[in-house]
N, C-alpha and C positions, 0 to 999 in steps of 0.2 A: 504494500500499500504506499502511495506517495503522500508525504505530509510536507506541505510547504513551510518554510521558516517564516515567511511573511506574505500577506496578501498583496503587498505592493512593495516594489524595490525601486530605489532611486539611486542612480550612480552619478555622483558629481564628476566634473571634469577630472582627468587623471591627476592624482595627487603625487604619484611617484614615491620616491624615498625621501620625502621632506616632512614627515610628521614630527619627528623628534631629533633629526640629525644624528641618528644612531645613539649609541651609549654616550658619546661625547656631549650630546645635548643636555645631559644631567649635570655635567661639570662645567660646560661652556655655554651658558644660556644664549649668548648672542648668535650662536649657530641656529637656534630655533627661530630666529627672526626671518629666515628664509622659508619657514613653513607657510603653507597657503593661507594668506590673509582673508581670501574670499570664501573659505570653506563654510563658515557660519551661514551666510546667506544661501549657499548652494544646498545645505542640508536642512534649511528651515522647514519645519513641519514634520520632520522625521522624529521617530521615537528613540532610535538607537542606531549606532553605526557598527560596522563589522570590519575587522582587520585581521591580517594573518601574522602580525608581529606585535608582541606585548609592548615593546619599546615604543612603537609607533602609536599604539592605542592611547597611551598617556598624552602624547603630543596632539594627536587628532582630537581627543576629547577636549583638550584645552582650547584648540582653535575652532572646533565645530560647535562647542557649547552643548554637546550631548554625549552620553556615555558610548564609547566605542568598546566592543568586546571581541574576543576571539571567535573565529568561525566555529571552533569546537563547542563553544557555549551554545550556539544555535543548534548544532547537531544534537547535543545533549538535551536541550529543551524540546526539540522536535520528536525525540525518541521516547518521551514520557507519555 
């Protein structure tokens, strides 16, 4: 049986590897300034975001203004 993770999916413009500037973003905050500034408006109206990198989840959550979680979280939630 197919169980969708969400009834609606919105994919903002490609973010690339700029959510948190890797682990260096934790110790060198100015690197995070390159993170997408327009992510918030692009995900307005969304309830949560999905990422494949825990480090990026924190940066994307800050920039997007909504919680980003691992794709594994969605698989776990859909399997219940």
